[in-house]
C-alpha positions as CSV (number, residue, x, y, z in Angstrom):
1,M,-0.1,0.1,0.2
2,S,1.6,3.2,-1.1
3,K,2.2,5.9,1.4
4,Y,1.0,8.5,-1.3
5,W,-2.4,7.1,-1.6
6,S,-5.5,9.1,-0.2
7,K,-7.5,7.7,2.7
8,V,-10.2,6.8,0.2
9,T,-7.8,4.9,-2.0
10,K,-6.4,2.9,0.8
11,S,-10.0,1.9,1.8
12,L,-11.2,0.9,-1.5
13,L,-12.3,-2.7,-2.5
14,P,-12.5,-2.3,-6.2
15,Y,-14.8,-4.3,-8.6
16,V,-13.0,-7.4,-10.0
17,P,-13.7,-8.1,-13.6
18,G,-14.0,-11.4,-15.1
19,E,-10.5,-13.0,-15.8
20,Q,-9.0,-12.6,-19.4
21,P,-6.4,-15.2,-19.4
22,K,-3.8,-15.4,-22.1
23,D,-2.0,-18.8,-21.3
24,K,-4.1,-20.8,-23.8
25,K,-7.2,-20.7,-25.9
26,Y,-10.2,-20.9,-23.8
27,I,-14.1,-21.0,-24.3
28,K,-15.1,-17.7,-22.7
29,L,-18.3,-18.0,-20.8
30,N,-17.4,-15.7,-18.0
31,T,-17.8,-12.2,-19.1
32,N,-21.4,-12.1,-20.7
33,E,-20.1,-10.9,-23.9
34,S,-22.1,-11.6,-27.0
35,P,-20.8,-14.8,-29.0
36,Y,-21.6,-13.1,-32.2
37,P,-19.8,-10.3,-34.0
38,P,-21.2,-7.0,-34.5
39,S,-23.3,-6.0,-37.5
40,P,-21.3,-6.0,-40.8
41,R,-22.7,-2.5,-41.2
42,V,-21.1,-1.6,-38.0
43,L,-17.7,-2.7,-39.0
44,E,-17.9,-1.0,-42.3
45,A,-19.1,2.3,-40.7
46,I,-16.1,2.2,-38.3
47,K,-13.7,1.4,-41.2
48,N,-14.9,4.4,-43.2
49,E,-14.7,6.7,-40.0
50,A,-11.0,5.7,-39.4
51,N,-9.8,8.5,-41.4
52,E,-7.8,11.9,-41.0
53,D,-10.6,13.3,-38.9
54,L,-9.3,11.4,-36.0
55,R,-7.1,14.3,-35.2
56,L,-10.3,16.3,-34.3
57,Y,-12.1,15.9,-31.1
58,P,-15.4,14.0,-31.3
59,N,-18.8,15.8,-30.9
60,P,-18.9,16.3,-26.9
61,E,-22.9,16.4,-27.2
62,C,-23.0,13.2,-29.4
63,N,-26.1,14.8,-31.3
64,E,-26.4,12.5,-34.1
65,L,-26.4,9.2,-31.9
66,R,-28.6,10.8,-29.4
67,T,-31.2,11.9,-32.2
68,V,-31.1,8.1,-33.4
69,I,-31.6,6.6,-30.0
70,A,-34.4,9.2,-29.1
71,K,-36.3,8.2,-32.3
72,Y,-35.9,4.6,-31.7
73,Y,-37.3,4.8,-28.2
74,N,-39.9,7.5,-29.1
75,L,-38.2,10.1,-26.7
76,Q,-36.6,13.6,-27.2
77,E,-33.1,14.1,-27.7
78,E,-32.9,16.0,-24.4
79,E,-34.1,12.6,-22.8
80,V,-30.9,10.9,-23.9
81,F,-27.5,10.7,-22.5
82,V,-24.6,8.4,-23.9
83,G,-21.3,7.8,-22.5
84,N,-18.2,5.4,-22.4
85,G,-20.0,2.2,-21.1
86,S,-22.6,1.7,-18.4
87,D,-20.2,1.5,-15.7
88,E,-19.3,5.1,-16.5
89,L,-22.9,6.2,-16.8
90,L,-23.6,4.5,-13.4
91,A,-20.7,6.2,-11.8
92,F,-22.0,9.7,-13.3
93,S,-25.4,8.7,-11.9
94,F,-24.3,8.1,-8.4
95,Q,-22.5,11.3,-8.4
96,T,-25.3,13.4,-9.8
97,F,-28.4,12.0,-7.8
98,F,-27.0,10.5,-4.5
99,D,-26.0,12.5,-1.5
100,P,-23.8,11.5,1.5
101,G,-25.8,11.4,4.5
102,R,-28.8,10.1,2.7
103,T,-29.0,6.1,2.5
104,I,-29.6,4.5,-0.9
105,L,-31.1,1.0,-1.4
106,F,-30.3,-1.8,-3.7
107,P,-30.5,-5.6,-3.5
108,D,-27.9,-7.6,-1.3
109,I,-27.2,-9.8,-4.3
110,T,-26.5,-7.6,-7.5
111,Y,-24.0,-6.2,-9.6
112,S,-21.0,-5.8,-7.3
113,F,-20.0,-2.3,-8.7
114,Y,-22.8,-0.7,-6.7
115,P,-21.3,-0.9,-3.3
116,V,-17.8,0.2,-4.9
117,Y,-19.3,3.5,-6.2
118,C,-20.7,4.0,-2.6
119,Q,-17.4,3.7,-1.1
120,L,-15.8,5.8,-3.7
121,F,-18.3,8.7,-3.4
122,G,-19.0,8.3,0.3
123,I,-22.5,7.4,-0.2
124,D,-24.4,5.4,2.5
125,Y,-26.3,2.3,1.4
126,N,-28.5,-0.4,2.9
127,T,-29.3,-3.6,1.1
128,V,-32.5,-5.4,0.5
129,T,-32.1,-9.2,1.0
130,L,-33.4,-11.2,-1.8
131,D,-35.7,-14.1,-0.9
132,D,-34.4,-17.7,-1.1
133,D,-35.4,-18.0,-4.7
134,F,-33.6,-14.7,-5.5
135,N,-36.5,-12.7,-6.1
136,V,-36.8,-8.9,-5.0
137,P,-39.3,-8.1,-2.2
138,I,-40.6,-4.9,-3.6
139,D,-42.2,-3.8,-0.4
140,K,-38.7,-3.4,1.1
141,F,-38.1,-0.6,-1.3
142,F,-41.3,1.2,0.2
143,M,-39.5,3.4,2.7
144,E,-37.7,6.6,2.9
145,N,-34.4,6.6,1.1
146,G,-31.9,8.8,-1.0
147,G,-32.2,6.7,-4.0
148,V,-32.9,3.1,-5.3
149,V,-30.6,1.2,-7.7
150,I,-32.1,-2.0,-9.4
151,S,-30.4,-4.3,-12.1
152,N,-33.1,-5.9,-14.2
153,P,-32.6,-8.6,-15.2
154,N,-30.5,-8.9,-12.1
155,A,-26.8,-9.9,-12.1
156,P,-25.7,-12.3,-11.4
157,T,-28.8,-14.2,-10.5
158,A,-30.6,-13.6,-14.0
159,K,-33.8,-13.1,-12.4
160,Y,-36.1,-10.6,-14.1
161,M,-38.6,-8.2,-12.3
162,P,-41.9,-7.6,-14.0
163,L,-42.5,-4.0,-15.3
164,K,-45.4,-3.6,-12.9
165,D,-43.0,-4.3,-9.9
166,I,-40.6,-1.7,-11.2
167,K,-43.6,0.8,-11.6
168,A,-44.6,0.3,-8.0
169,I,-41.2,1.1,-6.7
170,V,-40.8,4.2,-8.8
171,D,-44.1,5.2,-7.8
172,F,-43.7,5.0,-4.2
173,N,-40.0,6.8,-4.3
174,K,-41.2,10.0,-6.1
175,N,-38.9,12.0,-3.9
176,S,-35.8,10.1,-5.0
177,V,-34.2,8.8,-8.2
178,V,-34.8,5.3,-9.1
179,I,-31.9,3.9,-11.4
180,V,-33.0,0.8,-13.3
181,D,-29.8,-0.9,-14.8
182,E,-30.9,-2.8,-17.9
183,A,-27.9,-4.0,-19.1
184,Y,-29.5,-7.5,-20.2
185,I,-33.1,-6.4,-20.9
186,D,-33.0,-7.2,-24.6
187,F,-32.8,-10.9,-23.8
188,G,-36.5,-11.4,-23.0
189,G,-37.5,-8.6,-20.5
190,E,-39.6,-5.6,-20.8
191,S,-38.0,-2.4,-20.4
192,A,-39.0,0.4,-18.1
193,I,-38.2,3.1,-20.7
194,K,-42.0,3.2,-21.4
195,L,-42.5,4.7,-17.9
196,I,-40.1,7.7,-18.5
197,K,-42.9,10.0,-19.6
198,D,-44.9,9.5,-16.4
199,Y,-42.1,9.5,-13.9
200,P,-39.4,12.3,-13.8
201,N,-37.5,10.3,-11.0
202,L,-36.8,7.3,-13.3
203,L,-33.5,6.9,-15.1
204,V,-32.9,3.8,-17.3
205,I,-29.4,2.7,-18.2
206,Q,-28.8,0.4,-21.1
207,T,-25.5,-0.8,-22.9
208,L,-24.5,-1.8,-26.4
209,S,-22.1,-4.3,-24.9
210,K,-24.4,-7.4,-24.8
211,S,-27.1,-7.5,-27.4
212,R,-25.7,-5.3,-29.8
213,S,-22.0,-7.1,-29.8
214,L,-20.0,-3.8,-29.0
215,A,-18.4,-4.6,-25.6
216,G,-15.2,-3.3,-27.3
217,L,-16.6,0.0,-28.2
218,R,-17.7,1.1,-24.6
219,I,-21.1,2.6,-25.5
220,A,-24.1,2.9,-23.1
221,L,-27.1,5.2,-22.9
222,A,-28.9,6.7,-20.0
223,L,-32.8,7.7,-20.7
224,G,-34.9,9.9,-18.4
225,N,-36.5,13.3,-17.8
226,K,-34.8,16.4,-19.3
227,E,-33.7,17.5,-15.8
228,L,-32.0,14.1,-15.0
229,I,-30.1,14.2,-18.2
230,K,-29.1,17.9,-17.6
231,G,-27.6,16.9,-14.3
232,L,-25.8,14.0,-15.9
233,N,-24.0,16.4,-18.4
234,M,-23.2,18.7,-15.5
235,V,-21.2,15.9,-14.0
236,K,-19.7,14.7,-17.2
237,N,-18.6,18.0,-18.4
238,S,-17.0,18.6,-14.9
239,F,-14.9,15.5,-15.5
240,N,-14.3,14.8,-19.2
241,S,-16.5,16.5,-22.0
242,Y,-15.3,14.1,-24.7
243,T,-16.2,10.6,-23.3
244,V,-17.2,8.9,-26.6
245,D,-14.7,8.7,-29.5
246,R,-15.5,9.2,-33.2
247,L,-15.4,5.5,-34.0
248,A,-17.6,4.4,-31.2
249,L,-20.2,7.0,-32.0
250,T,-20.2,5.9,-35.6
251,G,-20.5,2.2,-34.8
252,A,-23.3,2.8,-32.2
253,I,-25.3,4.8,-34.8
254,E,-25.1,2.2,-37.3
255,A,-25.8,-0.6,-34.6
256,F,-29.3,1.0,-33.8
257,R,-30.0,1.3,-37.5
258,D,-29.4,-2.3,-38.3
259,E,-32.5,-3.5,-36.5
260,E,-32.5,-6.9,-38.6
261,Y,-29.2,-7.9,-37.2
262,F,-29.9,-7.2,-33.7
263,H,-33.2,-9.1,-33.6
264,E,-31.5,-12.1,-35.5
265,T,-28.4,-12.3,-33.0
266,R,-30.3,-11.7,-29.8
267,Q,-33.0,-14.4,-30.7
268,K,-30.1,-16.8,-31.3
269,I,-28.9,-16.3,-27.9
270,I,-32.3,-16.6,-26.2
271,F,-32.8,-20.0,-28.1
272,T,-29.5,-21.2,-27.0
273,R,-30.1,-20.0,-23.5
274,E,-33.3,-22.0,-23.3
275,R,-31.8,-25.1,-24.8
276,T,-28.9,-25.0,-22.4
277,T,-31.2,-24.6,-19.5
278,E,-33.1,-27.8,-20.5
279,S,-29.8,-29.6,-20.8
280,L,-28.5,-28.4,-17.6
281,K,-31.8,-29.5,-15.6
282,K,-31.6,-32.9,-17.3
283,I,-28.2,-33.7,-15.8
284,G,-29.2,-32.3,-12.4
285,F,-28.3,-28.8,-12.1
286,T,-30.7,-26.0,-10.5
287,V,-30.9,-23.0,-13.0
288,T,-32.7,-20.0,-12.0
289,D,-35.1,-18.5,-14.4
290,S,-33.2,-16.3,-16.9
291,K,-34.2,-13.3,-19.1
292,A,-30.6,-12.5,-19.5
293,N,-27.7,-13.7,-21.8
294,F,-26.3,-15.9,-19.0
295,V,-27.6,-18.6,-16.5
296,F,-27.0,-19.0,-12.8
297,I,-26.5,-22.6,-11.8
298,S,-25.9,-24.8,-9.0
299,H,-25.4,-28.6,-8.4
300,P,-26.6,-30.3,-5.2
301,R,-23.7,-32.9,-5.0
302,I,-20.8,-31.0,-6.2
303,K,-19.6,-27.6,-5.0
304,A,-19.4,-24.7,-7.4
305,D,-15.8,-23.9,-6.7
306,I,-14.8,-27.4,-7.7
307,I,-16.7,-27.2,-10.9
308,F,-15.3,-23.9,-11.7
309,R,-11.8,-25.1,-11.4
310,R,-12.4,-28.4,-13.3
311,L,-14.0,-26.4,-16.1
312,R,-11.0,-24.0,-16.3
313,E,-8.5,-27.0,-16.4
314,K,-10.6,-28.3,-19.4
315,G,-10.5,-25.0,-21.2
316,I,-13.9,-23.3,-20.2
317,L,-14.3,-20.1,-18.2
318,V,-17.3,-19.4,-16.2
319,R,-17.7,-16.7,-13.3
320,Y,-17.5,-17.9,-9.7
321,F,-18.4,-15.5,-6.9
322,E,-17.1,-16.4,-3.5
323,K,-19.7,-14.6,-1.6
324,H,-22.5,-15.4,1.0
325,R,-25.5,-17.1,-0.4
326,I,-24.1,-17.5,-3.9
327,D,-20.8,-19.4,-3.2
328,N,-22.4,-22.6,-4.5
329,F,-23.5,-20.9,-7.8
330,L,-21.9,-20.4,-11.2
331,R,-22.8,-17.6,-13.8
332,V,-22.4,-19.1,-17.2
333,S,-22.7,-16.8,-20.3
334,I,-24.4,-17.9,-23.3
335,G,-22.1,-18.8,-26.1
336,T,-22.8,-20.4,-29.5
337,D,-24.4,-23.4,-30.0
338,N,-21.1,-25.5,-30.3
339,E,-19.6,-23.8,-27.3
340,M,-22.6,-24.7,-25.0
341,E,-22.5,-28.0,-26.2
342,A,-18.7,-28.2,-25.2
343,F,-19.7,-26.9,-21.8
344,I,-22.4,-29.4,-21.2
345,G,-19.9,-32.2,-22.3
346,A,-17.5,-30.9,-19.8
347,L,-20.1,-30.9,-17.1
348,N,-21.0,-34.4,-17.7
349,E,-17.3,-35.5,-17.7
350,I,-17.0,-33.8,-14.2
351,L,-20.1,-35.5,-13.0
352,S,-18.7,-38.7,-14.2
353,E,-15.3,-38.1,-12.2
354,N,-17.5,-37.7,-9.1
355,G,-19.4,-40.9,-9.5
356,L,-22.5,-39.2,-10.9
């Protein structure tokens, strides 16, 4: 620990991303990336944009992309904010809407970046305990608070909260901002975007990393009332006015325009997810109901950390969280059909090795 670090830095427990080992070739089912490449139209647009204009700063307002997104979701441009990945947008949002001394709420099992931001920005928080099936008890959000954050579908559990429950939470908490983190909404859920016109306290955050195959471009969007977006811009412009580069802007615009490719690839992932879920259940695994591009699984006879290590030895990466209540579960991203067949095959080998 460096003597030059600030007190905040010394106290931080940072988010730990999924491993990206280079020692050999793996089937990567650990970081919820899309198994399919970006739209060919996206790649072509980026190639055309890679020209001498890269010497110039990008448009700090991201107007063209915001216009495309606004039209896509039937919103106004002033209700759209774009940034460099949803993690950055979440960080901006925590800074913009949550005050030290006012306790915010989020589930006890959820995206582990939320408590990191609270620690970094000095924000108090309480966690709402999920039930034994990892469902969110919405009544626990019906109390005085300084803000609410909900991942829907939730990570890492993959469970989806119906829109009526989101609506009830937003409706009760009219004096605080409710952030709905919809990183995985395109894989079977109903977005809360349709509630924005009725609720000025609702902010919806989405990403192009998953369903639009653009994790490498780091593009995300926040949608909400004009006043919320104005606040986000004040924070962003106090930190870095040029958060989205020219190539990312161009690629994102084309990703929204190529609607056919978007639907084709996400439907493939949904189909593979359902087929994989059936296969897992047949060989004895418990699988939570998923509306995401991953599944959350557990076996009654073999501990998750053992399966995790054996899969890695067999060249397959999944995500293991050594945390209370979920330390016997694995989060498995949905890959191609061939990758998931290899995954099921490896699990069968592990079961056989353990006499099952």
